[in-house]
All heavy atoms as a GROMACS GRO file, in nm:
protein
  551
    1MET      N    1   2.006   0.822  -1.633
    1MET     CA    2   1.895   0.839  -1.539
    1MET      C    3   1.947   0.923  -1.422
    1MET      O    4   2.048   0.890  -1.363
    1MET     CB    5   1.845   0.702  -1.491
    1MET     CG    6   1.733   0.712  -1.395
    1MET     SD    7   1.676   0.553  -1.330
    1MET     CE    8   1.621   0.471  -1.473
    2ASN      N    9   1.876   1.029  -1.392
    2ASN     CA   10   1.921   1.113  -1.281
    2ASN      C   11   1.866   1.059  -1.148
    2ASN      O   12   1.788   0.968  -1.142
    2ASN     CB   13   1.879   1.259  -1.304
    2ASN     CG   14   1.729   1.276  -1.313
    2ASN    OD1   15   1.654   1.185  -1.280
    2ASN    ND2   16   1.687   1.391  -1.362
    3GLU      N   17   1.917   1.121  -1.042
    3GLU     CA   18   1.883   1.073  -0.907
    3GLU      C   19   1.732   1.085  -0.877
    3GLU      O   20   1.672   1.001  -0.816
    3GLU     CB   21   1.963   1.149  -0.805
    3GLU     CG   22   1.948   1.098  -0.664
    3GLU     CD   23   2.034   1.172  -0.564
    3GLU    OE1   24   2.136   1.231  -0.607
    3GLU    OE2   25   2.000   1.173  -0.448
    4SER      N   26   1.672   1.193  -0.927
    4SER     CA   27   1.531   1.217  -0.901
    4SER      C   28   1.445   1.107  -0.966
    4SER      O   29   1.352   1.057  -0.905
    4SER     CB   30   1.489   1.352  -0.955
    4SER     OG   31   1.353   1.373  -0.937
    5ALA      N   32   1.478   1.069  -1.087
    5ALA     CA   33   1.400   0.964  -1.155
    5ALA      C   34   1.418   0.830  -1.085
    5ALA      O   35   1.323   0.752  -1.075
    5ALA     CB   36   1.443   0.954  -1.301
    6LEU      N   37   1.538   0.803  -1.038
    6LEU     CA   38   1.564   0.679  -0.968
    6LEU      C   39   1.484   0.672  -0.838
    6LEU      O   40   1.423   0.570  -0.806
    6LEU     CB   41   1.714   0.664  -0.939
    6LEU     CG   42   1.754   0.539  -0.862
    6LEU    CD1   43   1.725   0.415  -0.944
    6LEU    CD2   44   1.902   0.544  -0.827
    7LEU      N   45   1.483   0.783  -0.766
    7LEU     CA   46   1.404   0.788  -0.640
    7LEU      C   47   1.256   0.778  -0.666
    7LEU      O   48   1.183   0.716  -0.586
    7LEU     CB   49   1.440   0.916  -0.562
    7LEU     CG   50   1.580   0.922  -0.506
    7LEU    CD1   51   1.605   1.056  -0.439
    7LEU    CD2   52   1.605   0.809  -0.409
    8ASP      N   53   1.208   0.837  -0.775
    8ASP     CA   54   1.066   0.823  -0.809
    8ASP      C   55   1.029   0.678  -0.838
    8ASP      O   56   0.926   0.630  -0.794
    8ASP     CB   57   1.031   0.910  -0.929
    8ASP     CG   58   1.024   1.057  -0.896
    8ASP    OD1   59   1.007   1.090  -0.776
    8ASP    OD2   60   1.030   1.138  -0.990
    9ARG      N   61   1.115   0.608  -0.911
    9ARG     CA   62   1.088   0.468  -0.943
    9ARG      C   63   1.092   0.382  -0.817
    9ARG      O   64   1.011   0.292  -0.799
    9ARG     CB   65   1.190   0.418  -1.045
    9ARG     CG   66   1.168   0.477  -1.183
    9ARG     CD   67   1.268   0.431  -1.282
    9ARG     NE   68   1.241   0.289  -1.311
    9ARG     CZ   69   1.314   0.218  -1.392
    9ARG    NH1   70   1.422   0.270  -1.449
    9ARG    NH2   71   1.285   0.092  -1.413
   10LEU      N   72   1.188   0.410  -0.730
   10LEU     CA   73   1.197   0.336  -0.602
   10LEU      C   74   1.074   0.362  -0.516
   10LEU      O   75   1.022   0.270  -0.455
   10LEU     CB   76   1.325   0.377  -0.528
   10LEU     CG   77   1.351   0.306  -0.396
   10LEU    CD1   78   1.366   0.155  -0.419
   10LEU    CD2   79   1.474   0.363  -0.330
   11ASP      N   80   1.028   0.486  -0.511
   11ASP     CA   81   0.911   0.522  -0.434
   11ASP      C   82   0.787   0.446  -0.487
   11ASP      O   83   0.708   0.393  -0.408
   11ASP     CB   84   0.890   0.672  -0.439
   11ASP     CG   85   0.781   0.719  -0.348
   11ASP    OD1   86   0.773   0.671  -0.235
   11ASP    OD2   87   0.701   0.807  -0.390
   12ARG      N   88   0.773   0.443  -0.617
   12ARG     CA   89   0.658   0.370  -0.674
   12ARG      C   90   0.667   0.219  -0.647
   12ARG      O   91   0.565   0.154  -0.620
   12ARG     CB   92   0.650   0.394  -0.824
   12ARG     CG   93   0.592   0.531  -0.858
   12ARG     CD   94   0.580   0.548  -1.004
   12ARG     NE   95   0.717   0.564  -1.054
   12ARG     CZ   96   0.750   0.578  -1.182
   12ARG    NH1   97   0.659   0.571  -1.273
   12ARG    NH2   98   0.875   0.592  -1.216
   13ALA      N   99   0.788   0.165  -0.653
   13ALA     CA  100   0.803   0.021  -0.626
   13ALA      C  101   0.768  -0.011  -0.481
   13ALA      O  102   0.700  -0.111  -0.454
   13ALA     CB  103   0.947  -0.021  -0.655
   14LEU      N  104   0.812   0.074  -0.388
   14LEU     CA  105   0.777   0.051  -0.250
   14LEU      C  106   0.628   0.066  -0.224
   14LEU      O  107   0.571  -0.008  -0.142
   14LEU     CB  108   0.855   0.146  -0.159
   14LEU     CG  109   1.006   0.115  -0.149
   14LEU    CD1  110   1.073   0.227  -0.068
   14LEU    CD2  111   1.030  -0.018  -0.086
   15ASP      N  112   0.565   0.158  -0.295
   15ASP     CA  113   0.419   0.172  -0.282
   15ASP      C  114   0.348   0.047  -0.329
   15ASP      O  115   0.250   0.003  -0.267
   15ASP     CB  116   0.368   0.292  -0.364
   15ASP     CG  117   0.403   0.423  -0.301
   15ASP    OD1  118   0.443   0.426  -0.183
   15ASP    OD2  119   0.389   0.527  -0.371
   16ARG      N  120   0.396  -0.014  -0.434
   16ARG     CA  121   0.330  -0.135  -0.488
   16ARG      C  122   0.356  -0.259  -0.405
   16ARG      O  123   0.281  -0.356  -0.414
   16ARG     CB  124   0.375  -0.156  -0.632
   16ARG     CG  125   0.314  -0.050  -0.722
   16ARG     CD  126   0.342  -0.076  -0.866
   16ARG     NE  127   0.274   0.022  -0.949
   16ARG     CZ  128   0.336   0.122  -1.010
   16ARG    NH1  129   0.466   0.134  -0.998
   16ARG    NH2  130   0.268   0.208  -1.082
   17VAL      N  131   0.462  -0.260  -0.327
   17VAL     CA  132   0.493  -0.375  -0.240
   17VAL      C  133   0.412  -0.366  -0.111
   17VAL      O  134   0.391  -0.470  -0.045
   17VAL     CB  135   0.645  -0.380  -0.214
   17VAL    CG1  136   0.679  -0.482  -0.107
   17VAL    CG2  137   0.720  -0.410  -0.342
   18GLY      N  138   0.362  -0.250  -0.077
   18GLY     CA  139   0.292  -0.229   0.050
   18GLY      C  140   0.176  -0.323   0.078
   18GLY      O  141   0.155  -0.362   0.194
   19PRO      N  142   0.093  -0.358  -0.020
   19PRO     CA  143  -0.019  -0.447   0.009
   19PRO      C  144   0.021  -0.589   0.057
   19PRO      O  145  -0.058  -0.657   0.120
   19PRO     CB  146  -0.097  -0.455  -0.121
   19PRO     CG  147  -0.063  -0.330  -0.192
   19PRO     CD  148   0.080  -0.300  -0.154
   20ILE      N  149   0.142  -0.630   0.028
   20ILE     CA  150   0.184  -0.766   0.064
   20ILE      C  151   0.186  -0.786   0.216
   20ILE      O  152   0.119  -0.876   0.269
   20ILE     CB  153   0.318  -0.803  -0.002
   20ILE    CG1  154   0.302  -0.806  -0.154
   20ILE    CG2  155   0.370  -0.935   0.051
   20ILE    CD1  156   0.430  -0.819  -0.229
   21PRO      N  157   0.258  -0.702   0.292
   21PRO     CA  158   0.254  -0.721   0.438
   21PRO      C  159   0.116  -0.693   0.498
   21PRO      O  160   0.077  -0.756   0.599
   21PRO     CB  161   0.360  -0.625   0.493
   21PRO     CG  162   0.396  -0.536   0.384
   21PRO     CD  163   0.357  -0.599   0.256
   22ALA      N  164   0.041  -0.603   0.436
   22ALA     CA  165  -0.095  -0.577   0.486
   22ALA      C  166  -0.182  -0.700   0.466
   22ALA      O  167  -0.263  -0.733   0.555
   22ALA     CB  168  -0.152  -0.455   0.414
   23ALA      N  169  -0.171  -0.766   0.353
   23ALA     CA  170  -0.250  -0.889   0.328
   23ALA      C  171  -0.207  -1.000   0.423
   23ALA      O  172  -0.292  -1.076   0.471
   23ALA     CB  173  -0.234  -0.933   0.183
   24VAL      N  174  -0.078  -1.008   0.452
   24VAL     CA  175  -0.030  -1.110   0.548
   24VAL      C  176  -0.087  -1.080   0.685
   24VAL      O  177  -0.132  -1.172   0.757
   24VAL     CB  178   0.124  -1.112   0.551
   24VAL    CG1  179   0.175  -1.196   0.668
   24VAL    CG2  180   0.176  -1.165   0.420
   25LEU      N  181  -0.090  -0.955   0.727
   25LEU     CA  182  -0.148  -0.919   0.855
   25LEU      C  183  -0.299  -0.948   0.859
   25LEU      O  184  -0.350  -0.996   0.961
   25LEU     CB  185  -0.124  -0.771   0.888
   25LEU     CG  186  -0.180  -0.722   1.019
   25LEU    CD1  187  -0.114  -0.794   1.136
   25LEU    CD2  188  -0.162  -0.572   1.032
   26LEU      N  189  -0.366  -0.923   0.749
   26LEU     CA  190  -0.510  -0.954   0.744
   26LEU      C  191  -0.533  -1.104   0.758
   26LEU      O  192  -0.621  -1.148   0.833
   26LEU     CB  193  -0.569  -0.902   0.613
   26LEU     CG  194  -0.719  -0.931   0.592
   26LEU    CD1  195  -0.801  -0.868   0.700
   26LEU    CD2  196  -0.761  -0.880   0.455
   27ALA      N  197  -0.456  -1.184   0.686
   27ALA     CA  198  -0.470  -1.330   0.697
   27ALA      C  199  -0.437  -1.378   0.838
   27ALA      O  200  -0.508  -1.465   0.893
   27ALA     CB  201  -0.380  -1.400   0.595
   28PHE      N  202  -0.331  -1.323   0.896
   28PHE     CA  203  -0.294  -1.357   1.035
   28PHE      C  204  -0.406  -1.316   1.130
   28PHE      O  205  -0.444  -1.394   1.221
   28PHE     CB  206  -0.165  -1.284   1.072
   28PHE     CG  207  -0.125  -1.302   1.215
   28PHE    CD1  208  -0.064  -1.421   1.257
   28PHE    CD2  209  -0.145  -1.202   1.308
   28PHE    CE1  210  -0.027  -1.435   1.389
   28PHE    CE2  211  -0.107  -1.215   1.438
   28PHE     CZ  212  -0.049  -1.334   1.480
   29GLY      N  213  -0.463  -1.200   1.109
   29GLY     CA  214  -0.570  -1.152   1.196
   29GLY      C  215  -0.696  -1.238   1.187
   29GLY      O  216  -0.761  -1.265   1.286
   30ILE      N  217  -0.730  -1.279   1.064
   30ILE     CA  218  -0.848  -1.367   1.049
   30ILE      C  219  -0.823  -1.500   1.118
   30ILE      O  220  -0.912  -1.555   1.186
   30ILE     CB  221  -0.879  -1.386   0.898
   30ILE    CG1  222  -0.932  -1.255   0.840
   30ILE    CG2  223  -0.979  -1.498   0.877
   30ILE    CD1  224  -0.945  -1.255   0.690
   31ASP      N  225  -0.701  -1.554   1.105
   31ASP     CA  226  -0.668  -1.678   1.171
   31ASP      C  227  -0.677  -1.664   1.323
   31ASP      O  228  -0.731  -1.751   1.391
   31ASP     CB  229  -0.527  -1.722   1.130
   31ASP     CG  230  -0.490  -1.858   1.185
   31ASP    OD1  231  -0.570  -1.952   1.168
   31ASP    OD2  232  -0.380  -1.869   1.242
   32ARG      N  233  -0.622  -1.555   1.376
   32ARG     CA  234  -0.629  -1.533   1.521
   32ARG      C  235  -0.773  -1.517   1.567
   32ARG      O  236  -0.812  -1.565   1.673
   32ARG     CB  237  -0.550  -1.409   1.560
   32ARG     CG  238  -0.404  -1.417   1.545
   32ARG     CD  239  -0.345  -1.517   1.642
   32ARG     NE  240  -0.258  -1.602   1.564
   32ARG     CZ  241  -0.226  -1.727   1.592
   32ARG    NH1  242  -0.270  -1.783   1.700
   32ARG    NH2  243  -0.149  -1.797   1.514
   33TYR      N  244  -0.854  -1.447   1.489
   33TYR     CA  245  -0.992  -1.425   1.528
   33TYR      C  246  -1.070  -1.556   1.527
   33TYR      O  247  -1.151  -1.579   1.617
   33TYR     CB  248  -1.059  -1.324   1.431
   33TYR     CG  249  -1.202  -1.297   1.465
   33TYR    CD1  250  -1.236  -1.231   1.582
   33TYR    CD2  251  -1.305  -1.338   1.379
   33TYR    CE1  252  -1.369  -1.205   1.613
   33TYR    CE2  253  -1.436  -1.313   1.409
   33TYR     CZ  254  -1.469  -1.246   1.526
   33TYR     OH  255  -1.599  -1.223   1.557
   34ARG      N  256  -1.044  -1.643   1.433
   34ARG     CA  257  -1.108  -1.773   1.429
   34ARG      C  258  -1.070  -1.860   1.550
   34ARG      O  259  -1.146  -1.946   1.589
   34ARG     CB  260  -1.075  -1.847   1.300
   34ARG     CG  261  -1.146  -1.792   1.182
   34ARG     CD  262  -1.112  -1.873   1.057
   34ARG     NE  263  -1.184  -1.819   0.943
   34ARG     CZ  264  -1.156  -1.855   0.819
   34ARG    NH1  265  -1.060  -1.943   0.794
   34ARG    NH2  266  -1.224  -1.802   0.720
   35ASP      N  267  -0.949  -1.836   1.601
   35ASP     CA  268  -0.904  -1.910   1.717
   35ASP      C  269  -0.946  -1.845   1.849
   35ASP      O  270  -0.898  -1.886   1.955
   35ASP     CB  271  -0.750  -1.923   1.716
   35ASP     CG  272  -0.701  -2.018   1.606
   35ASP    OD1  273  -0.783  -2.100   1.558
   35ASP    OD2  274  -0.582  -2.009   1.570
   36GLY      N  275  -1.032  -1.745   1.840
   36GLY     CA  276  -1.083  -1.684   1.962
   36GLY      C  277  -1.010  -1.556   2.000
   36GLY      O  278  -1.029  -1.507   2.113
   37GLY      N  279  -0.933  -1.499   1.911
   37GLY     CA  280  -0.859  -1.378   1.942
   37GLY      C  281  -0.944  -1.253   1.924
   37GLY      O  282  -1.066  -1.259   1.898
   38SER      N  283  -0.879  -1.140   1.932
   38SER     CA  284  -0.946  -1.013   1.923
   38SER      C  285  -0.989  -0.980   1.780
   38SER      O  286  -0.923  -1.016   1.683
   38SER     CB  287  -0.851  -0.902   1.972
   38SER     OG  288  -0.905  -0.776   1.946
   39ILE      N  289  -1.102  -0.910   1.768
   39ILE     CA  290  -1.150  -0.864   1.638
   39ILE      C  291  -1.060  -0.753   1.581
   39ILE      O  292  -1.061  -0.724   1.463
   39ILE     CB  293  -1.297  -0.818   1.647
   39ILE    CG1  294  -1.357  -0.790   1.509
   39ILE    CG2  295  -1.307  -0.694   1.731
   39ILE    CD1  296  -1.380  -0.908   1.426
   40GLY      N  297  -0.979  -0.698   1.668
   40GLY     CA  298  -0.890  -0.588   1.626
   40GLY      C  299  -0.786  -0.630   1.523
   40GLY      O  300  -0.745  -0.551   1.439
   41TRP      N  301  -0.743  -0.756   1.527
   41TRP     CA  302  -0.643  -0.803   1.431
   41TRP      C  303  -0.694  -0.799   1.286
   41TRP      O  304  -0.629  -0.738   1.200
   41TRP     CB  305  -0.597  -0.944   1.465
   41TRP     CG  306  -0.502  -0.949   1.578
   41TRP    CD1  307  -0.527  -0.987   1.707
   41TRP    CD2  308  -0.364  -0.909   1.574
   41TRP    NE1  309  -0.414  -0.974   1.783
   41TRP    CE2  310  -0.312  -0.927   1.704
   41TRP    CE3  311  -0.281  -0.861   1.474
   41TRP    CZ2  312  -0.180  -0.900   1.737
   41TRP    CZ3  313  -0.149  -0.834   1.507
   41TRP    CH2  314  -0.100  -0.853   1.635
   42PRO      N  315  -0.811  -0.859   1.256
   42PRO     CA  316  -0.857  -0.849   1.117
   42PRO      C  317  -0.897  -0.708   1.077
   42PRO      O  318  -0.878  -0.667   0.963
   42PRO     CB  319  -0.975  -0.944   1.108
   42PRO     CG  320  -1.007  -0.985   1.247
   42PRO     CD  321  -0.891  -0.952   1.333
   43ILE      N  322  -0.948  -0.629   1.171
   43ILE     CA  323  -0.983  -0.491   1.141
   43ILE      C  324  -0.856  -0.412   1.108
   43ILE      O  325  -0.852  -0.337   1.011
   43ILE     CB  326  -1.063  -0.426   1.256
   43ILE    CG1  327  -1.204  -0.487   1.262
   43ILE    CG2  328  -1.071  -0.275   1.237
   43ILE    CD1  329  -1.284  -0.443   1.381
   44GLY      N  330  -0.753  -0.431   1.188
   44GLY     CA  331  -0.626  -0.364   1.164
   44GLY      C  332  -0.566  -0.402   1.029
   44GLY      O  333  -0.514  -0.318   0.955
   45GLY      N  334  -0.572  -0.532   0.995
   45GLY     CA  335  -0.521  -0.576   0.866
   45GLY      C  336  -0.600  -0.520   0.750
   45GLY      O  337  -0.542  -0.478   0.648
   46ALA      N  338  -0.730  -0.512   0.764
   46ALA     CA  339  -0.816  -0.455   0.659
   46ALA      C  340  -0.789  -0.308   0.640
   46ALA      O  341  -0.780  -0.258   0.528
   46ALA     CB  342  -0.963  -0.478   0.691
   47VAL      N  343  -0.770  -0.235   0.751
   47VAL     CA  344  -0.740  -0.093   0.742
   47VAL      C  345  -0.605  -0.071   0.676
   47VAL      O  346  -0.591   0.017   0.589
   47VAL     CB  347  -0.744  -0.026   0.883
   47VAL    CG1  348  -0.685   0.110   0.884
   47VAL    CG2  349  -0.888  -0.024   0.934
   48MET      N  350  -0.504  -0.151   0.711
   48MET     CA  351  -0.373  -0.138   0.647
   48MET      C  352  -0.381  -0.171   0.500
   48MET      O  353  -0.316  -0.105   0.418
   48MET     CB  354  -0.272  -0.229   0.715
   48MET     CG  355  -0.219  -0.174   0.843
   48MET     SD  356  -0.084  -0.272   0.911
   48MET     CE  357   0.037  -0.263   0.781
   49LEU      N  358  -0.458  -0.272   0.460
   49LEU     CA  359  -0.472  -0.306   0.319
   49LEU      C  360  -0.538  -0.195   0.242
   49LEU      O  361  -0.493  -0.156   0.134
   49LEU     CB  362  -0.550  -0.435   0.307
   49LEU     CG  363  -0.551  -0.502   0.170
   49LEU    CD1  364  -0.410  -0.537   0.125
   49LEU    CD2  365  -0.636  -0.627   0.171
   50LEU      N  366  -0.645  -0.139   0.296
   50LEU     CA  367  -0.711  -0.027   0.231
   50LEU      C  368  -0.619   0.095   0.221
   50LEU      O  369  -0.617   0.164   0.118
   50LEU     CB  370  -0.841   0.010   0.305
   50LEU     CG  371  -0.954  -0.090   0.292
   50LEU    CD1  372  -1.071  -0.048   0.383
   50LEU    CD2  373  -1.000  -0.101   0.148
   51ALA      N  374  -0.543   0.121   0.326
   51ALA     CA  375  -0.450   0.234   0.323
   51ALA      C  376  -0.342   0.215   0.218
   51ALA      O  377  -0.303   0.310   0.149
   51ALA     CB  378  -0.388   0.254   0.459
   52SER      N  379  -0.293   0.093   0.202
   52SER     CA  380  -0.187   0.069   0.103
   52SER      C  381  -0.244   0.082  -0.039
   52SER      O  382  -0.175   0.132  -0.127
   52SER     CB  383  -0.123  -0.067   0.124
   52SER     OG  384  -0.215  -0.169   0.105
   53PHE      N  385  -0.369   0.042  -0.060
   53PHE     CA  386  -0.430   0.062  -0.191
   53PHE      C  387  -0.454   0.211  -0.219
   53PHE      O  388  -0.443   0.259  -0.330
   53PHE     CB  389  -0.562  -0.016  -0.205
   53PHE     CG  390  -0.538  -0.163  -0.226
   53PHE    CD1  391  -0.616  -0.255  -0.161
   53PHE    CD2  392  -0.442  -0.210  -0.313
   53PHE    CE1  393  -0.599  -0.390  -0.179
   53PHE    CE2  394  -0.422  -0.345  -0.334
   53PHE     CZ  395  -0.500  -0.434  -0.267
   54TRP      N  396  -0.488   0.286  -0.114
   54TRP     CA  397  -0.509   0.430  -0.128
   54TRP      C  398  -0.378   0.501  -0.166
   54TRP      O  399  -0.376   0.590  -0.248
   54TRP     CB  400  -0.564   0.489   0.001
   54TRP     CG  401  -0.576   0.638  -0.006
   54TRP    CD1  402  -0.498   0.729   0.057
   54TRP    CD2  403  -0.671   0.714  -0.081
   54TRP    NE1  404  -0.539   0.856   0.025
   54TRP    CE2  405  -0.646   0.849  -0.060
   54TRP    CE3  406  -0.774   0.677  -0.165
   54TRP    CZ2  407  -0.719   0.948  -0.120
   54TRP    CZ3  408  -0.850   0.778  -0.225
   54TRP    CH2  409  -0.821   0.910  -0.202
   55VAL      N  410  -0.267   0.455  -0.107
   55VAL     CA  411  -0.136   0.511  -0.140
   55VAL      C  412  -0.104   0.487  -0.287
   55VAL      O  413  -0.053   0.577  -0.358
   55VAL     CB  414  -0.028   0.452  -0.047
   55VAL    CG1  415   0.111   0.485  -0.100
   55VAL    CG2  416  -0.044   0.504   0.094
   56ILE      N  417  -0.133   0.370  -0.338
   56ILE     CA  418  -0.109   0.338  -0.479
   56ILE      C  419  -0.195   0.427  -0.567
   56ILE      O  420  -0.148   0.485  -0.667
   56ILE     CB  421  -0.134   0.189  -0.508
   56ILE    CG1  422  -0.028   0.103  -0.438
   56ILE    CG2  423  -0.132   0.161  -0.658
   56ILE    CD1  424  -0.057  -0.043  -0.444
   57TYR      N  425  -0.322   0.437  -0.532
   57TYR     CA  426  -0.413   0.520  -0.613
   57TYR      C  427  -0.369   0.666  -0.614
   57TYR      O  428  -0.366   0.730  -0.719
   57TYR     CB  429  -0.555   0.508  -0.554
   57TYR     CG  430  -0.652   0.608  -0.613
   57TYR    CD1  431  -0.703   0.590  -0.740
   57TYR    CD2  432  -0.690   0.719  -0.541
   57TYR    CE1  433  -0.792   0.679  -0.794
   57TYR    CE2  434  -0.778   0.812  -0.596
   57TYR     CZ  435  -0.830   0.790  -0.721
   57TYR     OH  436  -0.917   0.881  -0.775
   58ARG      N  437  -0.332   0.720  -0.497
   58ARG     CA  438  -0.289   0.857  -0.487
   58ARG      C  439  -0.160   0.882  -0.567
   58ARG      O  440  -0.144   0.983  -0.634
   58ARG     CB  441  -0.267   0.895  -0.341
   58ARG     CG  442  -0.256   1.043  -0.317
   58ARG     CD  443  -0.238   1.072  -0.173
   58ARG     NE  444  -0.104   1.026  -0.133
   58ARG     CZ  445  -0.073   0.976  -0.016
   58ARG    NH1  446  -0.163   0.963   0.077
   58ARG    NH2  447   0.049   0.938   0.010
   59GLY      N  448  -0.068   0.786  -0.563
   59GLY     CA  449   0.056   0.799  -0.637
   59GLY      C  450   0.033   0.797  -0.787
   59GLY      O  451   0.098   0.869  -0.864
   60ARG      N  452  -0.059   0.714  -0.835
   60ARG     CA  453  -0.088   0.709  -0.978
   60ARG      C  454  -0.152   0.839  -1.022
   60ARG      O  455  -0.120   0.891  -1.130
   60ARG     CB  456  -0.179   0.591  -1.010
   60ARG     CG  457  -0.107   0.459  -0.999
   60ARG     CD  458  -0.195   0.346  -1.042
   60ARG     NE  459  -0.224   0.361  -1.186
   60ARG     CZ  460  -0.307   0.285  -1.251
   60ARG    NH1  461  -0.373   0.192  -1.190
   60ARG    NH2  462  -0.325   0.303  -1.382
   61ALA      N  463  -0.244   0.893  -0.943
   61ALA     CA  464  -0.307   1.020  -0.978
   61ALA      C  465  -0.204   1.133  -0.981
   61ALA      O  466  -0.207   1.219  -1.069
   61ALA     CB  467  -0.419   1.051  -0.879
   62ARG      N  468  -0.113   1.130  -0.886
   62ARG     CA  469  -0.011   1.235  -0.881
   62ARG      C  470   0.083   1.224  -1.000
   62ARG      O  471   0.120   1.327  -1.058
   62ARG     CB  472   0.069   1.222  -0.751
   62ARG     CG  473   0.157   1.341  -0.726
   62ARG     CD  474   0.233   1.331  -0.595
   62ARG     NE  475   0.150   1.288  -0.485
   62ARG     CZ  476   0.185   1.196  -0.396
   62ARG    NH1  477   0.304   1.141  -0.401
   62ARG    NH2  478   0.103   1.161  -0.298
   63SER      N  479   0.119   1.103  -1.040
   63SER     CA  480   0.209   1.088  -1.154
   63SER      C  481   0.138   1.128  -1.284
   63SER      O  482   0.202   1.182  -1.374
   63SER     CB  483   0.263   0.945  -1.163
   63SER     OG  484   0.163   0.856  -1.200
   64LYS      N  485   0.011   1.099  -1.298
   64LYS     CA  486  -0.064   1.140  -1.417
   64LYS      C  487  -0.069   1.294  -1.424
   64LYS      O  488  -0.054   1.352  -1.532
   64LYS     CB  489  -0.203   1.083  -1.417
   64LYS     CG  490  -0.208   0.936  -1.450
   64LYS     CD  491  -0.350   0.886  -1.452
   64LYS     CE  492  -0.352   0.737  -1.478
   64LYS     NZ  493  -0.487   0.684  -1.476
   65LYS      N  494  -0.090   1.359  -1.310
   65LYS     CA  495  -0.096   1.503  -1.308
   65LYS      C  496   0.041   1.561  -1.343
   65LYS      O  497   0.051   1.658  -1.418
   65LYS     CB  498  -0.139   1.552  -1.168
   65LYS     CG  499  -0.162   1.701  -1.162
   65LYS     CD  500  -0.190   1.750  -1.021
   65LYS     CE  501  -0.321   1.693  -0.971
   65LYS     NZ  502  -0.354   1.748  -0.836
   66ARG      N  503   0.148   1.500  -1.292
   66ARG     CA  504   0.283   1.547  -1.319
   66ARG      C  505   0.317   1.528  -1.468
   66ARG      O  506   0.381   1.614  -1.529
   66ARG     CB  507   0.382   1.469  -1.234
   66ARG     CG  508   0.522   1.526  -1.236
   66ARG     CD  509   0.617   1.452  -1.145
   66ARG     NE  510   0.556   1.407  -1.021
   66ARG     CZ  511   0.578   1.286  -0.967
   66ARG    NH1  512   0.660   1.202  -1.025
   66ARG    NH2  513   0.519   1.254  -0.855
   67ASP      N  514   0.273   1.416  -1.527
   67ASP     CA  515   0.299   1.392  -1.668
   67ASP      C  516   0.222   1.487  -1.757
   67ASP      O  517   0.269   1.524  -1.866
   67ASP     CB  518   0.265   1.248  -1.705
   67ASP     CG  519   0.360   1.147  -1.643
   67ASP    OD1  520   0.471   1.187  -1.605
   67ASP    OD2  521   0.321   1.028  -1.638
   68ALA      N  522   0.105   1.529  -1.715
   68ALA     CA  523   0.026   1.624  -1.795
   68ALA      C  524   0.090   1.764  -1.796
   68ALA      O  525   0.071   1.837  -1.893
   68ALA     CB  526  -0.115   1.632  -1.739
   69LYS      N  527   0.164   1.798  -1.694
   69LYS     CA  528   0.229   1.929  -1.688
   69LYS      C  529   0.354   1.936  -1.771
   69LYS      O  530   0.400   2.045  -1.807
   69LYS     CB  531   0.263   1.964  -1.542
   69LYS     CG  532   0.146   1.998  -1.457
   69LYS     CD  533   0.191   2.039  -1.320
   69LYS     CE  534   0.072   2.074  -1.232
   69LYS     NZ  535   0.114   2.114  -1.098
   70LYS      N  536   0.414   1.823  -1.806
   70LYS     CA  537   0.538   1.823  -1.883
   70LYS      C  538   0.511   1.872  -2.024
   70LYS      O  539   0.408   1.838  -2.083
   70LYS     CB  540   0.599   1.683  -1.888
   70LYS     CG  541   0.658   1.641  -1.756
   70LYS     CD  542   0.723   1.506  -1.772
   70LYS     CE  543   0.784   1.462  -1.639
   70LYS     NZ  544   0.843   1.329  -1.648
   71PRO      N  545   0.604   1.951  -2.077
   71PRO     CA  546   0.584   2.006  -2.216
   71PRO      C  547   0.602   1.902  -2.321
   71PRO      O  548   0.659   1.805  -2.315
   71PRO     CB  549   0.692   2.113  -2.226
   71PRO     CG  550   0.789   2.090  -2.118
   71PRO     CD  551   0.722   2.003  -2.016
   0.00000   0.00000   0.00000
């Protein structure tokens, strides 16, 4: 396995782990909002969760395009 393939696999793994902290932030934000905190916490968590899913989607589309170009 060359260095490029290893870095690609690591990049994909980190992309797939991204929703975990975003979901934790969303849960924390909902809890804070229920206790009378700012609405910004759950909104921020939701935005981060959507952004992490977008990164996964974009990475999959990019890898499919890259695989289609291979001979």
